[in-house]
N, C-alpha and C positions, 0 to 999 in steps of 0.2 A: 504494500500500500504506500509506503513512504517513497518508493521509487516513482510512483505516479505523481506524487506531490512535487517532488524535485523536478521531474520532467515538465510538468505543467508550469511551474514557476519559471523555469528557464525559457520555455516557449513564450509565455506571456511577457516576460521581461524584454525579450527581443521584439515582440510586437509593439509593446508600449514605447520602447526606444525608437523604433522605426516610425511610429506615429508622431512622436515628439519631433523627430528630425524633419518629418514632412511638414510640420507646422512651424519650422524654423527655430525650434528649441534644441539646444545642444544638451542631450541627456548626460548626467553624471551617474553612471552605474557602478561606481566603486562601492564595495561592501560597506565601508565605514560611512559613506554618504547616505546610502540607502537605509542603513540601520538607524543612523542619527535622526533621519527625517520621517521614519515610519510611524512613530507614536506607539508602537507595539512593545509589550514587555519583553525583556531579554530572557535568555535561558542561562541558568547557572552552569558553569563549566563542570565537567566530571560526569560520573555515572548518575543516572536518574532512573528510578523505578518506572516500569512500563506504564502503569496507571497514571503516575504524575506527569509523565511526558505527554500522554494522550490528553490529559486535562489541560496542560499548558497549550497544546496545539488547538484544542477546541476553543479555548479563550482567545487565542490569537486569531483564529478564523472568524470568530464572532465579531471581534473588534474590526478586523479588516473588511468584513462584509458590510458592516455599518458605514465605514468610510467610503467604500465603493458605491453603496446605494446613494450616499450624499453626493458623490461626484456624478453619478448618473443623472441625478436631479438637476445639477448645475450645467451640464453639457448639452442637454436635450435639444433646445431650440438653437443654440449658437453653433453647435458642432455635432450633427447627428452621426457622423462617421466615428468620432471618438466615443460618443454615447453607445454606439453599437459594440465597439470594442470592450467598453466597460461592462456592458450587459453580459457579454460572453464570458469575461473573466469572473464576474460575480456568480454566474451560473455554475462555473466549475468550482469556485470556492465553496459555494453552498453544497455541492455534491460531495466534495472532499470532507467538509465539516460534518455532514450527515454520516459519512462512512466512519469517521473517527468517533463520533458520538455513539454509533451502534457498537463499535469495538469496545468502548468503555463500559457499555451496559452488559456486554456479553460475557 
């Protein structure tokens, strides 16, 4: 399951960077820049129990989905292409979140 999350994150990072470039924005995809601007909680270094890791991911997904839904709302009329990209990303985030939530219940 985690491989799917990593693959989706990489794919969507590329798509968002390409969209930003198409809009004339020079994206800064360095890990430190992305992390600092994400607003998401960090993960502690070292070993983490499976259940705690899943709970942390579910929280991060929830926060990120909320941010994405807000961005969908602000881009709709001004930039429908970006809105469509954000809708696709949010749908994938919701699917991944649901799968991790189901894993945590199981």
